[in-house]
N, C-alpha and C positions, 0 to 999 in steps of 0.2 A: 879545949877542942871546942870549935865553933860548930861542928857538925859531925854526924856519926853514919857509917854506911849500914844499911840492915838488909836482910834477905827475906824474901816473902815467897812463900809455896802456895801455889793454888792454880786451879785450873790447868792442871796437869804440864805446870811449867814453874820454873824459878827466876825471879828477877830481883834486881836490887834498886834501893832508892837512898838518897841522902836526906836526913832529918836534921832539923835544927836542934842545937842543944843550947841556945843562949837564951830563948824567949824574948829576945829582944826585936821585935817587928811590929809595924803598923798593920793591921788587918785590912784597912781600908786602901792602903796602896799597894797590895800584894797584885802582881799580874796573875791572870789566869793560867793554869798550868796548860803547856803546849805538848800534846801528846804525840805530835808530829816531829818534835825536835830530835835531833840525835842523843841529846842528852837533856833530861828533864831536871829542871832547877831543884834547889833545897825545899823539901816540905816543911810546912810551919805549923799546921792544924791537923787535928784527927780526920776533918772532912777531906782535906786535900789527900792524906793517906787513903781514905776510903775511896776517893775519886780515882787515884790510880790504880787501886786495886780493882775496882769495878772495870776501868778501861781495860786492865791487863787481861783479866780473867773472864770477862764478858757475862759475870754473874748478875743477877738481880740483886737490887740493893734490899729488897725485902728478904729477911732470912740471912742476910750475909753474916758470918761469923768470923772473927779475927782473933787468933788465938795467940797468947803471948805467955810463955813460961807456964803452959798447961791451963790457963784461966782466960775465959773471953773477955775481949776488951770492951768495957761499957763506959763509953765516953761521950759527951756531947760534942756537936760538930766544931765549936770553937775552943776547943781544949788544945792548949798549946802542946805540941809533941815533946817540947823540952821538959815539960811537967812530969812527962811520963818515964824519963831517964831510961830510954832505949839505949843499949851499949853498943858499941862497935861490934858488927858482925852478929848483931840480935837475929834470931830468926823467928818470923811470924808465920803462922799456919792459917789458911783461909779455907772457909768451906761455905758453899752456897749452891743456888740452883742456876743454870745457864738460862740467860736471857734469850728467848727464841729469836726475837727480832734483831738480834746482834751477831748471831753465829754466822760465820763465813765458812763457806765449803773449802775444804783443805786444798784441793786443786786450784780453786779461783786464788786462794790466799798464795799459794806456791807461785802464781803468776803475778800476783801484785808485788811479793818479793822480789821476783825476778826483775820486775820493771824498776822498782826502787834501788834496788842493791847493785843492779849489773847495767841494765840499759840507760838509766839516768845519768849514772857515773859515767859511762861510755860517751854517751852525747855531751857532756861537759869538757870531755878531752879535746873534742873537736873545735869547740868554741875557742879553747885556747890555742889551738893550731891555727884557727883562722886569724885570730888576734896577732899572732907571732907574725904570720905571713902578711898582714896588714903593715905591720912595723917594718918588716924587712924591705917593703916595697917603697917605703918613705926615705929608707936611708941609702946614700950613695955607696956602692960597693965598688971595688976595683975588680978586674977580671978573675983573678984567683980566688978571691973572697966570695965574689958572688957564685961562682961555680961550687964551691965548698959549701956554702949556705943554701943554695938551691939543691944540692944533693940530701944534705941534711933534712930539709924540709920534706922533700919528695919520700924520703924514708920513713919520716914521722907518719905521713899521710898512708902510705902503704901499710905500715904496722899498724895503724888505726882501722884500716880496712881488713886486714887480717883478724882483728879482735872482732869485727862486726860480722865476719864469717863464721867464727867460733860461737859467737851468740846466738846465730841462726841454729846452728848444730845444736846448742845446749838447749835452746827453748823447744826444739823439736823433740829432745829426749826428755821434757818434763812429763811426769806422770800427772795428768791433770783430772783425772776422774777414776773412781773405783767402781767395781762390778754393780755396786747398790746405788751408784749416784742416778739421781732422778734425770729424766731425759732433757726437762728445761734447763736443768743446771749444767747439763753436758753442753748444750747449744750455747748457753752463756759462756763456758769456758772456753769451748773452740772459737767463739766470737773474739773474746779477749785475747787468745792467742795469734789469731788472724791479724788483729789490729797492732799487737806488737811486733810481729813479723814484718807487716808493711811499714811501720814507722823504722825498724832497724833498716829495711830496703831502701827508704827515702833517705834516710841519713848516709848511708853507703853510696847513694847516687850523688848527692850532694858533695861528699868527699873526692869521689871521682871526678866532678867538675873543678875542685880545686886543684886536683892534681894536674889537670889540663892547662888551669889558669898560671899555674908556678911555671911550666914549661914556656908557656905564651909571653908570659912576662919577661923571663931570661931572653928569650929570641929578641923581643921587640927592644930590649935595652942595648943588646949587641948590635943590632941594626943602627939604633940611632947614634951608636958611638963610631 
């Protein structure tokens, strides 16, 4: 087995990571960890394991404790994880102090997550629709096929618009601050939500223009014939 999946508990959450089991790697050629990626690459060194934990838990490095099988792991940063013989589904417990400079308000984090997991995914869908419409205009289509393709394209765009409307409803229902949230943070959260709403509305406006373009294109082709 070239790697094993371990589970890490800390910072009021549990997350997983793939760790190397071969010990065959060149530390000088390792790419930096990309914490924005959907899936983080295999970890090779104890330093990389610590970096992942610090990123996920937002702990201070000073005083960080990583506990495995009841013992605190005390290893140099360049220690290969393969030498630690971490088993498949091994559980590590982390303890530490939160880094005040990296704490994110929970309401603001909800907005960030909504943007990344919902709004960005939705916007990419329109790029695909627009690209397909561009390809459709390049192809010669006979009457029946053109009518069918036009209906399908408009239906996709209308469904996309309905999803955007639901996004506006969902973001309006997000709880973005608590009773004890500071006023400056409340303002920041409101501004973030306002910007997201404007972004969704702008994309919906562009989608409406595309629907109009589809109908115009169909009418123009029919007149030319």
